N, CA, C and O atoms as a Maestro MAE file, in Angstrom:
{
 s_m_m2io_version
 :::
 2.0.0
}

f_m_ct {
 s_m_title
 :::
 protein
 m_atom[284] {
  # First column is atom index #
  i_m_mmod_type
  r_m_x_coord
  r_m_y_coord
  r_m_z_coord
  i_m_residue_number
  s_m_chain_name
  s_m_pdb_residue_name
  s_m_pdb_atom_name
  i_m_atomic_number
  :::
  1 25 61.006 131.780 149.885 1 A "MET " " N  " 7
  2 3 62.250 131.749 149.140 1 A "MET " " CA " 6
  3 2 62.364 133.070 148.411 1 A "MET " " C  " 6
  4 15 61.406 133.538 147.797 1 A "MET " " O  " 8
  5 25 63.503 133.649 148.481 2 A "THR " " N  " 7
  6 3 63.760 134.933 147.741 2 A "THR " " CA " 6
  7 2 64.909 134.621 146.773 2 A "THR " " C  " 6
  8 15 65.617 133.622 146.905 2 A "THR " " O  " 8
  9 25 65.059 135.518 145.801 3 A "GLY " " N  " 7
  10 3 66.101 135.372 144.830 3 A "GLY " " CA " 6
  11 2 65.657 135.763 143.469 3 A "GLY " " C  " 6
  12 15 64.545 136.255 143.280 3 A "GLY " " O  " 8
  13 25 66.515 135.548 142.517 4 A "SER " " N  " 7
  14 3 66.218 135.920 141.178 4 A "SER " " CA " 6
  15 2 65.280 134.935 140.539 4 A "SER " " C  " 6
  16 15 65.215 133.772 140.937 4 A "SER " " O  " 8
  17 25 64.546 135.405 139.538 5 A "PHE " " N  " 7
  18 3 63.548 134.577 138.850 5 A "PHE " " CA " 6
  19 2 64.174 133.267 138.374 5 A "PHE " " C  " 6
  20 15 63.626 132.194 138.622 5 A "PHE " " O  " 8
  21 25 65.286 133.344 137.711 6 A "ASP " " N  " 7
  22 3 65.911 132.123 137.118 6 A "ASP " " CA " 6
  23 2 66.198 131.057 138.237 6 A "ASP " " C  " 6
  24 15 65.909 129.876 138.047 6 A "ASP " " O  " 8
  25 25 66.747 131.475 139.358 7 A "LEU " " N  " 7
  26 3 67.062 130.534 140.408 7 A "LEU " " CA " 6
  27 2 65.786 129.963 141.055 7 A "LEU " " C  " 6
  28 15 65.698 128.778 141.377 7 A "LEU " " O  " 8
  29 25 64.809 130.856 141.227 8 A "GLN " " N  " 7
  30 3 63.519 130.361 141.838 8 A "GLN " " CA " 6
  31 2 62.843 129.363 140.904 8 A "GLN " " C  " 6
  32 15 62.396 128.303 141.345 8 A "GLN " " O  " 8
  33 25 62.767 129.696 139.617 9 A "LEU " " N  " 7
  34 3 62.110 128.751 138.722 9 A "LEU " " CA " 6
  35 2 62.791 127.431 138.711 9 A "LEU " " C  " 6
  36 15 62.112 126.406 138.754 9 A "LEU " " O  " 8
  37 25 64.099 127.385 138.656 10 A "ARG " " N  " 7
  38 3 64.789 126.071 138.643 10 A "ARG " " CA " 6
  39 2 64.531 125.312 139.936 10 A "ARG " " C  " 6
  40 15 64.195 124.128 139.911 10 A "ARG " " O  " 8
  41 25 64.694 126.021 141.108 11 A "ARG " " N  " 7
  42 3 64.460 125.325 142.366 11 A "ARG " " CA " 6
  43 2 63.024 124.738 142.467 11 A "ARG " " C  " 6
  44 15 62.823 123.593 142.874 11 A "ARG " " O  " 8
  45 25 62.069 125.559 142.087 12 A "TYR " " N  " 7
  46 3 60.646 125.086 142.132 12 A "TYR " " CA " 6
  47 2 60.481 123.904 141.180 12 A "TYR " " C  " 6
  48 15 59.822 122.928 141.538 12 A "TYR " " O  " 8
  49 25 61.059 123.962 139.978 13 A "ARG " " N  " 7
  50 3 60.895 122.882 139.024 13 A "ARG " " CA " 6
  51 2 61.522 121.581 139.567 13 A "ARG " " C  " 6
  52 15 60.907 120.516 139.514 13 A "ARG " " O  " 8
  53 25 62.729 121.688 140.078 14 A "LEU " " N  " 7
  54 3 63.377 120.535 140.605 14 A "LEU " " CA " 6
  55 2 62.652 119.927 141.793 14 A "LEU " " C  " 6
  56 15 62.497 118.711 141.905 14 A "LEU " " O  " 8
  57 25 62.211 120.822 142.684 15 A "ARG " " N  " 7
  58 3 61.459 120.368 143.842 15 A "ARG " " CA " 6
  59 2 60.171 119.605 143.417 15 A "ARG " " C  " 6
  60 15 59.771 118.633 144.057 15 A "ARG " " O  " 8
  61 25 59.559 120.068 142.349 16 A "ALA " " N  " 7
  62 3 58.319 119.388 141.856 16 A "ALA " " CA " 6
  63 2 58.624 118.124 141.095 16 A "ALA " " C  " 6
  64 15 57.707 117.382 140.744 16 A "ALA " " O  " 8
  65 25 59.912 117.852 140.825 17 A "GLY " " N  " 7
  66 3 60.245 116.691 140.073 17 A "GLY " " CA " 6
  67 2 59.799 116.746 138.600 17 A "GLY " " C  " 6
  68 15 59.473 115.729 137.989 17 A "GLY " " O  " 8
  69 25 59.798 117.954 138.068 18 A "VAL " " N  " 7
  70 3 59.317 118.192 136.697 18 A "VAL " " CA " 6
  71 2 60.586 118.479 135.821 18 A "VAL " " C  " 6
  72 15 61.455 119.265 136.200 18 A "VAL " " O  " 8
  73 25 60.647 117.823 134.666 19 A "THR " " N  " 7
  74 3 61.777 118.067 133.744 19 A "THR " " CA " 6
  75 2 61.531 119.383 133.008 19 A "THR " " C  " 6
  76 15 60.416 119.903 132.973 19 A "THR " " O  " 8
  77 25 62.589 119.891 132.432 20 A "GLN " " N  " 7
  78 3 62.452 121.102 131.549 20 A "GLN " " CA " 6
  79 2 61.532 120.760 130.411 20 A "GLN " " C  " 6
  80 15 60.727 121.603 130.014 20 A "GLN " " O  " 8
  81 25 61.605 119.607 129.883 21 A "ASP " " N  " 7
  82 3 60.781 119.141 128.750 21 A "ASP " " CA " 6
  83 2 59.246 119.141 129.177 21 A "ASP " " C  " 6
  84 15 58.380 119.607 128.436 21 A "ASP " " O  " 8
  85 25 58.991 118.625 130.336 22 A "GLU " " N  " 7
  86 3 57.606 118.590 130.773 22 A "GLU " " CA " 6
  87 2 57.045 119.992 131.063 22 A "GLU " " C  " 6
  88 15 55.904 120.300 130.719 22 A "GLU " " O  " 8
  89 25 57.893 120.853 131.720 23 A "LEU " " N  " 7
  90 3 57.466 122.189 131.981 23 A "LEU " " CA " 6
  91 2 57.232 122.998 130.652 23 A "LEU " " C  " 6
  92 15 56.298 123.791 130.530 23 A "LEU " " O  " 8
  93 25 58.121 122.743 129.701 24 A "ALA " " N  " 7
  94 3 57.915 123.401 128.428 24 A "ALA " " CA " 6
  95 2 56.688 122.975 127.757 24 A "ALA " " C  " 6
  96 15 55.944 123.808 127.239 24 A "ALA " " O  " 8
  97 25 56.430 121.689 127.738 25 A "ARG " " N  " 7
  98 3 55.248 121.128 127.053 25 A "ARG " " CA " 6
  99 2 53.958 121.625 127.717 25 A "ARG " " C  " 6
  100 15 53.022 122.034 127.030 25 A "ARG " " O  " 8
  101 25 53.915 121.588 129.070 26 A "ARG " " N  " 7
  102 3 52.689 122.011 129.730 26 A "ARG " " CA " 6
  103 2 52.537 123.529 129.802 26 A "ARG " " C  " 6
  104 15 51.463 124.038 130.121 26 A "ARG " " O  " 8
  105 25 53.594 124.228 129.510 27 A "SER " " N  " 7
  106 3 53.532 125.710 129.506 27 A "SER " " CA " 6
  107 2 53.442 126.272 128.110 27 A "SER " " C  " 6
  108 15 53.408 127.487 127.914 27 A "SER " " O  " 8
  109 25 53.404 125.370 127.133 28 A "GLU " " N  " 7
  110 3 53.347 125.783 125.707 28 A "GLU " " CA " 6
  111 2 54.516 126.615 125.333 28 A "GLU " " C  " 6
  112 15 54.360 127.626 124.648 28 A "GLU " " O  " 8
  113 25 55.719 126.221 125.767 29 A "ALA " " N  " 7
  114 3 56.945 126.859 125.483 29 A "ALA " " CA " 6
  115 2 57.928 125.814 124.958 29 A "ALA " " C  " 6
  116 15 57.646 124.616 124.994 29 A "ALA " " O  " 8
  117 25 59.062 126.264 124.478 30 A "SER " " N  " 7
  118 3 60.087 125.326 124.031 30 A "SER " " CA " 6
  119 2 61.039 125.006 125.214 30 A "SER " " C  " 6
  120 15 61.157 125.777 126.167 30 A "SER " " O  " 8
  121 25 61.683 123.887 125.114 31 A "VAL " " N  " 7
  122 3 62.705 123.488 126.119 31 A "VAL " " CA " 6
  123 2 63.756 124.567 126.129 31 A "VAL " " C  " 6
  124 15 64.237 124.949 127.196 31 A "VAL " " O  " 8
  125 25 64.127 125.071 124.966 32 A "ARG " " N  " 7
  126 3 65.145 126.101 124.873 32 A "ARG " " CA " 6
  127 2 64.753 127.337 125.713 32 A "ARG " " C  " 6
  128 15 65.577 127.924 126.414 32 A "ARG " " O  " 8
  129 25 63.444 127.711 125.611 33 A "THR " " N  " 7
  130 3 62.996 128.825 126.394 33 A "THR " " CA " 6
  131 2 63.042 128.583 127.911 33 A "THR " " C  " 6
  132 15 63.425 129.466 128.679 33 A "THR " " O  " 8
  133 25 62.654 127.396 128.316 34 A "VAL " " N  " 7
  134 3 62.669 127.049 129.765 34 A "VAL " " CA " 6
  135 2 64.128 127.082 130.215 34 A "VAL " " C  " 6
  136 15 64.439 127.664 131.255 34 A "VAL " " O  " 8
  137 25 65.019 126.468 129.453 35 A "SER " " N  " 7
  138 3 66.429 126.483 129.786 35 A "SER " " CA " 6
  139 2 66.983 127.917 129.879 35 A "SER " " C  " 6
  140 15 67.728 128.247 130.802 35 A "SER " " O  " 8
  141 25 66.617 128.730 128.938 36 A "GLY " " N  " 7
  142 3 67.025 130.136 128.921 36 A "GLY " " CA " 6
  143 2 66.483 130.913 130.099 36 A "GLY " " C  " 6
  144 15 67.164 131.784 130.640 36 A "GLY " " O  " 8
  145 25 65.295 130.611 130.490 37 A "LEU " " N  " 7
  146 3 64.725 131.280 131.678 37 A "LEU " " CA " 6
  147 2 65.468 130.871 132.929 37 A "LEU " " C  " 6
  148 15 65.700 131.705 133.805 37 A "LEU " " O  " 8
  149 25 65.840 129.637 133.037 38 A "GLU " " N  " 7
  150 3 66.511 129.110 134.215 38 A "GLU " " CA " 6
  151 2 67.962 129.555 134.310 38 A "GLU " " C  " 6
  152 15 68.547 129.524 135.392 38 A "GLU " " O  " 8
  153 25 68.551 129.968 133.193 39 A "THR " " N  " 7
  154 3 69.959 130.346 133.196 39 A "THR " " CA " 6
  155 2 70.075 131.865 133.072 39 A "THR " " C  " 6
  156 15 71.187 132.393 133.079 39 A "THR " " O  " 8
  157 25 68.985 132.557 132.962 40 A "GLY " " N  " 7
  158 3 68.985 134.043 132.765 40 A "GLY " " CA " 6
  159 2 69.307 134.491 131.395 40 A "GLY " " C  " 6
  160 15 69.575 135.676 131.202 40 A "GLY " " O  " 8
  161 25 69.301 133.627 130.417 41 A "ARG " " N  " 7
  162 3 69.496 134.026 129.016 41 A "ARG " " CA " 6
  163 2 68.304 134.625 128.438 41 A "ARG " " C  " 6
  164 15 68.413 135.422 127.507 41 A "ARG " " O  " 8
  165 25 67.130 134.286 128.940 42 A "HIS " " N  " 7
  166 3 65.887 134.857 128.468 42 A "HIS " " CA " 6
  167 2 65.295 135.717 129.549 42 A "HIS " " C  " 6
  168 15 65.366 135.361 130.725 42 A "HIS " " O  " 8
  169 25 64.707 136.847 129.184 43 A "ALA " " N  " 7
  170 3 64.018 137.726 130.140 43 A "ALA " " CA " 6
  171 2 62.875 136.957 130.709 43 A "ALA " " C  " 6
  172 15 62.177 136.260 129.972 43 A "ALA " " O  " 8
  173 25 62.652 137.056 132.011 44 A "PRO " " N  " 7
  174 3 61.525 136.299 132.631 44 A "PRO " " CA " 6
  175 2 60.201 136.851 132.142 44 A "PRO " " C  " 6
  176 15 60.043 138.036 131.848 44 A "PRO " " O  " 8
  177 25 59.249 135.913 132.073 45 A "TRP " " N  " 7
  178 3 57.907 136.276 131.718 45 A "TRP " " CA " 6
  179 2 57.041 136.039 132.970 45 A "TRP " " C  " 6
  180 15 57.287 135.107 133.736 45 A "TRP " " O  " 8
  181 25 56.059 136.868 133.158 46 A "PRO " " N  " 7
  182 3 55.180 136.602 134.309 46 A "PRO " " CA " 6
  183 2 54.564 135.236 134.238 46 A "PRO " " C  " 6
  184 15 53.900 134.933 133.247 46 A "PRO " " O  " 8
  185 25 54.740 134.401 135.215 47 A "PRO " " N  " 7
  186 3 54.176 133.046 135.180 47 A "PRO " " CA " 6
  187 2 52.649 133.068 135.156 47 A "PRO " " C  " 6
  188 15 52.018 133.847 135.872 47 A "PRO " " O  " 8
  189 25 52.072 132.217 134.336 48 A "ARG " " N  " 7
  190 3 50.626 132.051 134.294 48 A "ARG " " CA " 6
  191 2 50.212 131.005 135.341 48 A "ARG " " C  " 6
  192 15 51.022 130.178 135.760 48 A "ARG " " O  " 8
  193 25 49.012 131.055 135.729 49 A "ARG " " N  " 7
  194 3 48.504 130.082 136.762 49 A "ARG " " CA " 6
  195 2 48.789 128.675 136.351 49 A "ARG " " C  " 6
  196 15 49.209 127.879 137.191 49 A "ARG " " O  " 8
  197 25 48.579 128.303 135.062 50 A "ALA " " N  " 7
  198 3 48.794 126.946 134.607 50 A "ALA " " CA " 6
  199 2 50.243 126.561 134.827 50 A "ALA " " C  " 6
  200 15 50.525 125.436 135.240 50 A "ALA " " O  " 8
  201 25 51.174 127.476 134.559 51 A "ASN " " N  " 7
  202 3 52.600 127.133 134.706 51 A "ASN " " CA " 6
  203 2 52.954 126.883 136.159 51 A "ASN " " C  " 6
  204 15 53.693 125.946 136.460 51 A "ASN " " O  " 8
  205 25 52.436 127.711 137.079 52 A "THR " " N  " 7
  206 3 52.705 127.520 138.463 52 A "THR " " CA " 6
  207 2 52.001 126.278 139.041 52 A "THR " " C  " 6
  208 15 52.478 125.683 140.008 52 A "THR " " O  " 8
  209 25 50.867 125.896 138.441 53 A "ASP " " N  " 7
  210 3 50.172 124.715 138.911 53 A "ASP " " CA " 6
  211 2 51.030 123.449 138.588 53 A "ASP " " C  " 6
  212 15 51.021 122.482 139.351 53 A "ASP " " O  " 8
  213 25 51.760 123.476 137.457 54 A "VAL " " N  " 7
  214 3 52.617 122.417 137.081 54 A "VAL " " CA " 6
  215 2 53.691 122.206 138.148 54 A "VAL " " C  " 6
  216 15 54.113 121.080 138.409 54 A "VAL " " O  " 8
  217 25 54.125 123.315 138.761 55 A "LEU " " N  " 7
  218 3 55.202 123.262 139.788 55 A "LEU " " CA " 6
  219 2 54.616 123.048 141.172 55 A "LEU " " C  " 6
  220 15 55.369 122.924 142.138 55 A "LEU " " O  " 8
  221 25 53.332 123.001 141.296 56 A "GLY " " N  " 7
  222 3 52.740 122.804 142.615 56 A "GLY " " CA " 6
  223 2 53.004 123.918 143.614 56 A "GLY " " C  " 6
  224 15 53.184 123.663 144.805 56 A "GLY " " O  " 8
  225 25 53.028 125.136 143.134 57 A "LEU " " N  " 7
  226 3 53.362 126.282 144.010 57 A "LEU " " CA " 6
  227 2 52.179 126.697 144.886 57 A "LEU " " C  " 6
  228 15 51.030 126.669 144.444 57 A "LEU " " O  " 8
  229 25 52.457 127.067 146.081 58 A "ALA " " N  " 7
  230 3 51.472 127.706 146.966 58 A "ALA " " CA " 6
  231 2 51.282 129.132 146.520 58 A "ALA " " C  " 6
  232 15 52.100 129.657 145.766 58 A "ALA " " O  " 8
  233 25 50.245 129.756 146.959 59 A "ALA " " N  " 7
  234 3 49.894 131.101 146.540 59 A "ALA " " CA " 6
  235 2 51.077 132.050 146.842 59 A "ALA " " C  " 6
  236 15 51.440 132.859 145.987 59 A "ALA " " O  " 8
  237 25 51.670 131.965 148.020 60 A "ALA " " N  " 7
  238 3 52.813 132.861 148.375 60 A "ALA " " CA " 6
  239 2 53.988 132.617 147.474 60 A "ALA " " C  " 6
  240 15 54.671 133.576 147.113 60 A "ALA " " O  " 8
  241 25 54.272 131.375 147.080 61 A "GLU " " N  " 7
  242 3 55.358 131.076 146.224 61 A "GLU " " CA " 6
  243 2 55.081 131.622 144.820 61 A "GLU " " C  " 6
  244 15 55.988 132.162 144.188 61 A "GLU " " O  " 8
  245 25 53.869 131.495 144.330 62 A "ARG " " N  " 7
  246 3 53.427 132.033 143.074 62 A "ARG " " CA " 6
  247 2 53.648 133.543 143.071 62 A "ARG " " C  " 6
  248 15 54.175 134.091 142.103 62 A "ARG " " O  " 8
  249 25 53.261 134.197 144.114 63 A "ASP " " N  " 7
  250 3 53.427 135.629 144.246 63 A "ASP " " CA " 6
  251 2 54.884 136.065 144.183 63 A "ASP " " C  " 6
  252 15 55.231 137.065 143.555 63 A "ASP " " O  " 8
  253 25 55.745 135.263 144.871 64 A "GLU " " N  " 7
  254 3 57.211 135.576 144.861 64 A "GLU " " CA " 6
  255 2 57.753 135.441 143.448 64 A "GLU " " C  " 6
  256 15 58.528 136.279 142.985 64 A "GLU " " O  " 8
  257 25 57.338 134.375 142.766 65 A "LEU " " N  " 7
  258 3 57.887 134.129 141.423 65 A "LEU " " CA " 6
  259 2 57.385 135.266 140.478 65 A "LEU " " C  " 6
  260 15 58.147 135.754 139.643 65 A "LEU " " O  " 8
  261 25 56.131 135.668 140.616 66 A "LEU " " N  " 7
  262 3 55.604 136.764 139.864 66 A "LEU " " CA " 6
  263 2 56.354 138.051 140.118 66 A "LEU " " C  " 6
  264 15 56.652 138.788 139.178 66 A "LEU " " O  " 8
  265 25 56.673 138.344 141.400 67 A "ALA " " N  " 7
  266 3 57.369 139.548 141.735 67 A "ALA " " CA " 6
  267 2 58.768 139.504 141.172 67 A "ALA " " C  " 6
  268 15 59.257 140.528 140.697 67 A "ALA " " O  " 8
  269 25 59.439 138.360 141.201 68 A "ALA " " N  " 7
  270 3 60.773 138.244 140.635 68 A "ALA " " CA " 6
  271 2 60.722 138.425 139.124 68 A "ALA " " C  " 6
  272 15 61.653 138.984 138.544 68 A "ALA " " O  " 8
  273 25 59.679 137.975 138.485 69 A "ALA " " N  " 7
  274 3 59.582 138.093 137.039 69 A "ALA " " CA " 6
  275 2 59.334 139.496 136.540 69 A "ALA " " C  " 6
  276 15 59.784 139.885 135.462 69 A "ALA " " O  " 8
  277 25 58.619 140.237 137.336 70 A "THR " " N  " 7
  278 3 58.219 141.595 136.944 70 A "THR " " CA " 6
  279 2 59.108 142.674 137.537 70 A "THR " " C  " 6
  280 15 58.947 143.861 137.252 70 A "THR " " O  " 8
  281 25 60.078 142.229 138.391 71 A "GLY " " N  " 7
  282 3 60.995 143.191 138.967 71 A "GLY " " CA " 6
  283 2 60.412 143.994 140.016 71 A "GLY " " C  " 6
  284 15 61.088 144.849 140.587 71 A "GLY " " O  " 8
  :::
 }
 m_bond[283] {
  # First column is bond index #
  i_m_from
  i_m_to
  i_m_order
  :::
  1 1 2 1
  2 2 3 1
  3 3 4 2
  4 3 5 1
  5 5 6 1
  6 6 7 1
  7 7 8 2
  8 7 9 1
  9 9 10 1
  10 10 11 1
  11 11 12 2
  12 11 13 1
  13 13 14 1
  14 14 15 1
  15 15 16 2
  16 15 17 1
  17 17 18 1
  18 18 19 1
  19 19 20 2
  20 19 21 1
  21 21 22 1
  22 22 23 1
  23 23 24 2
  24 23 25 1
  25 25 26 1
  26 26 27 1
  27 27 28 2
  28 27 29 1
  29 29 30 1
  30 30 31 1
  31 31 32 2
  32 31 33 1
  33 33 34 1
  34 34 35 1
  35 35 36 2
  36 35 37 1
  37 37 38 1
  38 38 39 1
  39 39 40 2
  40 39 41 1
  41 41 42 1
  42 42 43 1
  43 43 44 2
  44 43 45 1
  45 45 46 1
  46 46 47 1
  47 47 48 2
  48 47 49 1
  49 49 50 1
  50 50 51 1
  51 51 52 2
  52 51 53 1
  53 53 54 1
  54 54 55 1
  55 55 56 2
  56 55 57 1
  57 57 58 1
  58 58 59 1
  59 59 60 2
  60 59 61 1
  61 61 62 1
  62 62 63 1
  63 63 64 2
  64 63 65 1
  65 65 66 1
  66 66 67 1
  67 67 68 2
  68 67 69 1
  69 69 70 1
  70 70 71 1
  71 71 72 2
  72 71 73 1
  73 73 74 1
  74 74 75 1
  75 75 76 2
  76 75 77 1
  77 77 78 1
  78 78 79 1
  79 79 80 2
  80 79 81 1
  81 81 82 1
  82 82 83 1
  83 83 84 2
  84 83 85 1
  85 85 86 1
  86 86 87 1
  87 87 88 2
  88 87 89 1
  89 89 90 1
  90 90 91 1
  91 91 92 2
  92 91 93 1
  93 93 94 1
  94 94 95 1
  95 95 96 2
  96 95 97 1
  97 97 98 1
  98 98 99 1
  99 99 100 2
  100 99 101 1
  101 101 102 1
  102 102 103 1
  103 103 104 2
  104 103 105 1
  105 105 106 1
  106 106 107 1
  107 107 108 2
  108 107 109 1
  109 109 110 1
  110 110 111 1
  111 111 112 2
  112 111 113 1
  113 113 114 1
  114 114 115 1
  115 115 116 2
  116 115 117 1
  117 117 118 1
  118 118 119 1
  119 119 120 2
  120 119 121 1
  121 121 122 1
  122 122 123 1
  123 123 124 2
  124 123 125 1
  125 125 126 1
  126 126 127 1
  127 127 128 2
  128 127 129 1
  129 129 130 1
  130 130 131 1
  131 131 132 2
  132 131 133 1
  133 133 134 1
  134 134 135 1
  135 135 136 2
  136 135 137 1
  137 137 138 1
  138 138 139 1
  139 139 140 2
  140 139 141 1
  141 141 142 1
  142 142 143 1
  143 143 144 2
  144 143 145 1
  145 145 146 1
  146 146 147 1
  147 147 148 2
  148 147 149 1
  149 149 150 1
  150 150 151 1
  151 151 152 2
  152 151 153 1
  153 153 154 1
  154 154 155 1
  155 155 156 2
  156 155 157 1
  157 157 158 1
  158 158 159 1
  159 159 160 2
  160 159 161 1
  161 161 162 1
  162 162 163 1
  163 163 164 2
  164 163 165 1
  165 165 166 1
  166 166 167 1
  167 167 168 2
  168 167 169 1
  169 169 170 1
  170 170 171 1
  171 171 172 2
  172 171 173 1
  173 173 174 1
  174 174 175 1
  175 175 176 2
  176 175 177 1
  177 177 178 1
  178 178 179 1
  179 179 180 2
  180 179 181 1
  181 181 182 1
  182 182 183 1
  183 183 184 2
  184 183 185 1
  185 185 186 1
  186 186 187 1
  187 187 188 2
  188 187 189 1
  189 189 190 1
  190 190 191 1
  191 191 192 2
  192 191 193 1
  193 193 194 1
  194 194 195 1
  195 195 196 2
  196 195 197 1
  197 197 198 1
  198 198 199 1
  199 199 200 2
  200 199 201 1
  201 201 202 1
  202 202 203 1
  203 203 204 2
  204 203 205 1
  205 205 206 1
  206 206 207 1
  207 207 208 2
  208 207 209 1
  209 209 210 1
  210 210 211 1
  211 211 212 2
  212 211 213 1
  213 213 214 1
  214 214 215 1
  215 215 216 2
  216 215 217 1
  217 217 218 1
  218 218 219 1
  219 219 220 2
  220 219 221 1
  221 221 222 1
  222 222 223 1
  223 223 224 2
  224 223 225 1
  225 225 226 1
  226 226 227 1
  227 227 228 2
  228 227 229 1
  229 229 230 1
  230 230 231 1
  231 231 232 2
  232 231 233 1
  233 233 234 1
  234 234 235 1
  235 235 236 2
  236 235 237 1
  237 237 238 1
  238 238 239 1
  239 239 240 2
  240 239 241 1
  241 241 242 1
  242 242 243 1
  243 243 244 2
  244 243 245 1
  245 245 246 1
  246 246 247 1
  247 247 248 2
  248 247 249 1
  249 249 250 1
  250 250 251 1
  251 251 252 2
  252 251 253 1
  253 253 254 1
  254 254 255 1
  255 255 256 2
  256 255 257 1
  257 257 258 1
  258 258 259 1
  259 259 260 2
  260 259 261 1
  261 261 262 1
  262 262 263 1
  263 263 264 2
  264 263 265 1
  265 265 266 1
  266 266 267 1
  267 267 268 2
  268 267 269 1
  269 269 270 1
  270 270 271 1
  271 271 272 2
  272 271 273 1
  273 273 274 1
  274 274 275 1
  275 275 276 2
  276 275 277 1
  277 277 278 1
  278 278 279 1
  279 279 280 2
  280 279 281 1
  281 281 282 1
  282 282 283 1
  283 283 284 2
  :::
 }
}
């Protein structure tokens, strides 16, 4: 999957069946931050392994999300 960080994050979260609230809680972030990341209102942060584990990402998907976050 290619695309911007915000769209990738949302697609991966929805595919995993994870709510914004759950992702926020498990990522030690606020729901507002997760929402902002998914809508492009917040600058992307490089995803940590724990965050990508919540989404069930494969190594290649994790690498794509990291590349999108860091530009």
